C-alpha positions as CSV (number, residue, x, y, z in Angstrom):
1,X,-104.4,73.5,32.1
2,X,-106.1,70.2,31.4
3,X,-104.9,70.6,27.8
4,X,-101.3,71.5,29.0
5,X,-101.3,68.6,31.2
6,X,-102.7,66.3,28.5
7,X,-106.1,65.4,30.4
8,X,-107.9,66.9,27.5
9,X,-107.3,66.8,23.9
10,X,-107.5,70.5,22.1
11,X,-109.9,71.2,19.3
12,X,-107.3,73.2,17.4
13,X,-104.1,74.7,17.8
14,X,-101.1,73.3,19.5
15,X,-99.7,73.2,23.2
16,X,-96.1,72.8,24.2
17,X,-94.3,72.3,27.3
18,X,-90.7,72.9,27.4
19,X,-90.7,73.1,23.6
20,X,-92.3,69.7,23.3
21,X,-95.5,69.0,21.8
22,X,-98.2,68.0,24.2
23,X,-100.3,66.0,21.6
24,X,-97.4,64.2,19.7
25,X,-95.1,63.3,22.8
26,X,-97.5,63.0,25.7
27,X,-95.3,60.9,28.0
28,X,-92.3,63.2,27.5
29,X,-94.3,66.4,28.2
30,X,-95.9,64.8,31.4
31,X,-92.5,64.0,32.6
32,X,-91.9,67.8,32.7
33,X,-94.9,68.6,34.5
34,X,-96.1,68.6,38.2
35,X,-99.8,69.0,38.6
36,X,-102.0,69.7,41.5
37,X,-105.6,69.7,40.5
38,X,-108.1,71.5,42.4
39,X,-109.8,68.3,43.4
40,X,-106.9,66.8,45.0
41,X,-107.3,62.7,44.3
42,X,-105.4,60.9,47.0
43,X,-105.3,57.2,48.0
44,X,-106.6,57.8,51.7
45,X,-105.8,54.0,52.9
46,X,-102.3,54.4,51.9
47,X,-99.5,56.0,54.3
48,X,-98.0,59.5,53.5
49,X,-94.6,57.7,52.7
50,X,-96.3,54.8,50.9
51,X,-98.3,57.1,48.8
52,X,-95.3,59.0,47.7
53,X,-93.1,55.9,46.9
54,X,-96.0,54.7,44.9
55,X,-96.0,57.9,42.8
56,X,-92.0,58.0,42.9
57,X,-92.2,54.2,41.3
58,X,-94.8,55.8,38.7
59,X,-92.2,58.2,37.7
60,X,-89.3,55.6,37.6
61,X,-87.3,57.8,40.1
62,X,-84.0,56.1,41.0
63,X,-83.1,56.7,44.8
64,X,-86.8,57.1,45.4
65,X,-86.5,56.9,49.2
66,X,-84.2,60.0,49.8
67,X,-86.3,62.0,47.3
68,X,-89.2,61.2,49.4
69,X,-87.5,62.6,52.5
70,X,-86.6,65.8,50.6
71,X,-90.2,66.3,49.4
72,X,-91.4,65.6,53.0
73,X,-89.2,68.2,54.5
74,X,-89.9,70.8,51.9
75,X,-93.4,70.7,52.0
76,X,-93.7,70.5,55.8
77,X,-95.0,67.0,56.1
78,X,-92.6,65.7,58.7
79,X,-94.9,65.9,61.7
80,X,-97.6,63.9,59.9
81,X,-95.8,61.6,57.8
82,X,-96.1,58.6,59.5
83,X,-100.1,59.0,59.4
84,X,-102.5,57.7,56.5
85,X,-103.5,60.0,54.2
86,X,-107.2,59.8,55.2
87,X,-106.2,60.7,58.8
88,X,-104.8,64.4,57.6
89,X,-106.3,67.7,57.7
90,X,-107.4,69.2,54.4
91,X,-104.0,71.4,54.6
92,X,-101.9,68.4,55.0
93,X,-103.5,66.5,52.1
94,X,-102.9,69.4,50.1
95,X,-99.2,69.1,51.0
96,X,-99.3,65.5,50.2
97,X,-100.6,66.5,46.8
98,X,-97.8,69.1,46.3
99,X,-95.3,66.8,47.6
100,X,-96.3,64.2,44.7
101,X,-96.2,66.9,42.2
102,X,-92.8,67.8,43.0
103,X,-91.3,64.3,43.6
104,X,-89.9,64.1,40.0
105,X,-88.4,67.5,40.1
106,X,-90.6,68.8,37.2
107,X,-89.7,71.7,35.1
108,X,-93.2,73.2,35.3
109,X,-95.6,73.2,38.2
110,X,-99.3,73.7,37.7
111,X,-101.4,74.6,40.5
112,X,-105.1,74.7,40.3
113,X,-106.5,76.7,43.4
114,X,-103.9,75.1,45.8
115,X,-105.1,77.2,48.6
116,X,-108.8,76.7,48.6
117,X,-110.3,75.7,51.7
118,X,-107.3,76.1,53.9
119,X,-107.1,78.4,56.9
120,X,-104.8,81.6,57.1
121,X,-101.9,79.5,58.7
122,X,-101.9,77.0,56.2
123,X,-102.4,79.2,53.1
124,X,-99.0,81.1,54.2
125,X,-97.2,77.8,54.4
126,X,-98.4,76.7,51.1
127,X,-97.6,80.0,49.8
128,X,-94.0,79.8,51.0
129,X,-93.5,76.7,49.4
130,X,-94.9,77.6,46.4
131,X,-92.9,80.9,46.3
132,X,-89.7,78.8,46.8
133,X,-90.3,76.5,43.9
134,X,-91.0,79.7,41.7
135,X,-87.2,80.4,42.0
136,X,-86.2,77.8,39.7
137,X,-89.2,76.7,37.9
138,X,-92.1,77.9,35.7
139,X,-95.3,77.8,38.0
140,X,-98.7,78.4,36.4
141,X,-100.9,79.2,39.4
142,X,-104.8,79.5,39.0
143,X,-106.8,81.0,41.6
144,X,-110.1,83.4,42.0
145,X,-108.5,84.7,45.2
146,X,-106.7,87.7,44.0
147,X,-104.9,88.4,47.3
148,X,-103.0,85.1,46.8
149,X,-102.2,86.1,43.2
150,X,-100.7,89.2,44.3
151,X,-98.7,87.4,46.9
152,X,-97.4,84.9,44.8
153,X,-97.2,85.8,41.2
154,X,-95.0,88.0,39.0
155,X,-96.9,87.8,36.0
156,X,-100.8,87.9,35.5
157,X,-103.1,86.8,33.0
158,X,-106.8,87.8,33.5
159,X,-109.5,85.9,31.3
160,X,-113.0,87.2,31.1
161,X,-115.5,85.0,29.5
162,X,-113.0,83.2,27.6
163,X,-111.2,86.2,26.2
164,X,-107.7,87.2,27.2
165,X,-108.1,90.9,28.6
166,X,-104.7,91.1,30.4
167,X,-101.2,89.6,30.2
168,X,-98.4,91.7,32.0
169,X,-96.1,91.8,35.0
170,X,-98.1,92.1,38.2
171,X,-96.6,95.6,38.9
172,X,-97.3,97.0,35.3
173,X,-101.0,95.9,35.6
174,X,-101.4,98.0,39.0
175,X,-99.7,100.8,37.5
176,X,-101.0,101.0,34.1
177,X,-104.7,99.9,34.1
178,X,-106.7,102.5,32.6
179,X,-104.0,104.9,33.7
180,X,-105.3,105.0,37.1
181,X,-103.3,105.3,40.5
182,X,-104.5,106.6,44.0
183,X,-103.2,109.2,46.0
184,X,-104.0,108.9,49.8
185,X,-103.9,112.1,51.8
186,X,-104.7,112.8,55.5
187,X,-105.2,116.1,57.3
188,X,-104.8,117.4,60.7
189,X,-108.0,119.4,60.2
190,X,-111.6,118.5,59.0
191,X,-111.3,120.0,55.3
192,X,-114.3,118.5,53.8
193,X,-114.7,116.6,50.4
194,X,-115.4,120.0,48.7
195,X,-111.9,121.2,49.6
196,X,-110.5,118.7,47.3
197,X,-112.9,119.0,44.4
198,X,-111.1,121.9,43.0
199,X,-107.7,119.6,42.2
200,X,-107.4,119.0,38.5
201,X,-107.1,115.5,37.0
202,X,-109.0,113.8,39.4
203,X,-111.6,111.0,38.3
204,X,-112.9,110.2,41.9
205,X,-112.8,111.2,45.4
206,X,-113.4,108.8,48.2
207,X,-113.7,110.1,51.7
208,X,-112.3,107.3,54.0
209,X,-112.7,109.1,57.2
210,X,-113.4,112.8,58.1
211,X,-109.7,113.8,58.0
212,X,-108.6,111.0,55.2
213,X,-109.3,110.8,51.6
214,X,-108.6,108.6,48.5
215,X,-108.3,110.3,45.0
216,X,-108.0,108.2,41.8
217,X,-106.1,109.8,39.1
218,X,-103.8,109.1,36.3
219,X,-101.0,111.8,37.3
220,X,-100.6,111.2,40.8
221,X,-97.6,113.3,41.0
222,X,-99.6,116.4,39.7
223,X,-102.2,115.8,42.2
224,X,-99.7,115.5,45.0
225,X,-98.1,118.7,44.2
226,X,-101.9,120.4,44.1
227,X,-102.6,119.0,47.4
228,X,-99.3,120.4,48.9
229,X,-100.1,123.9,47.1
230,X,-103.7,124.2,48.4
231,X,-102.4,123.3,51.7
232,X,-100.0,125.8,52.0
233,X,-102.2,128.6,50.6
234,X,-104.8,127.4,53.3
235,X,-102.6,126.7,56.1
236,X,-103.6,123.4,56.6
237,X,-101.5,120.4,58.1
238,X,-100.9,117.3,56.4
239,X,-100.4,114.2,58.3
240,X,-99.7,111.9,55.4
241,X,-99.6,111.9,51.6
242,X,-98.7,109.0,49.3
243,X,-99.5,107.1,46.1
244,X,-100.5,103.6,45.8
245,X,-100.9,101.2,43.1
246,X,-104.4,99.6,42.3
247,X,-105.0,96.5,44.0
248,X,-105.1,93.4,41.5
249,X,-109.0,93.3,42.5
250,X,-109.6,97.1,41.3
251,X,-107.6,96.1,38.4
252,X,-109.7,92.9,37.7
253,X,-112.8,94.9,38.1
254,X,-112.1,97.6,35.7
255,X,-111.2,95.0,33.0
256,X,-114.1,92.8,33.3
257,X,-117.0,94.6,35.2
258,X,-118.1,96.1,31.9
259,X,-118.7,93.1,30.0
260,X,-120.8,91.5,33.1
C-alpha cells in the first residue's frame, strides 16, 4: 500500500495506478488516489471544515467550499462539523480522515484498517460509506477483521508470510477452498453422531447440539440426498437441512494454518 501511494520506493518491479507509473509520475498518481492510513494523522487544533479546506487547497480543488459540504454530508460529519478535530471521538476522527481522502474525488481509494478501534455502530456507518464509494471507485481495503472483509469486499486477496495464497471473488473462495462446503442438518429426534457417520463423502462431522449437526463435504448435494434417504428409511423427522459456504475465517485458516 505504501508503494502504491508513493510513501515507499519499491526494490524491484513497477507499480501502476490508472495505468500511470507510480515512480515515474508520482504527482499524477497521487492525484488519482485517496488514502486513509491505519494511523490517521490529523491536525487536532484545526476545525473540521478548516482542515478539509486545507486538504482541498493542497489538491487545488476549485469550488472547494461546495466540495467540503458534500464530503461532510457523505461521511456523516454534519453534527460534529463545527468542532475542532481534537474534540471528536475516534469514530468521527476516522470520518474526517475518510472525508479528506474523498475530497478530490479519487479514482482509487486505499483504506488501511479503517474500522480499527470503532464501536459496532461506527463500524456499520463507515462500512456503508465505503460500500457506497465502491460503486464507482476502485477500493483497496486492508483488514485483519475478516467479518469486515466479508461485509465490504467483492474480491479477496490473502497473503501469508509474504506469499500470495489466494486471489479470487469472495463467493468463489467460499465455495472452492479445498473443495469444502458445509451441510447443516437438524432432526426432531435425538439420532446421535454415529447415525451420520455412515454417510459417504463427509470429511468431518461436528455436533452443534443434541439435535443439530454440521457436516463438511466436497459434495453437498450428494450428502443432503443421503441424509434424506436415511431419514426416510429410519422414519426420522428433519427440522432443517441446508448447505452453507465456508466463512472467510474458515477459508483463511485452511490456506494459512499449515504454514504456521
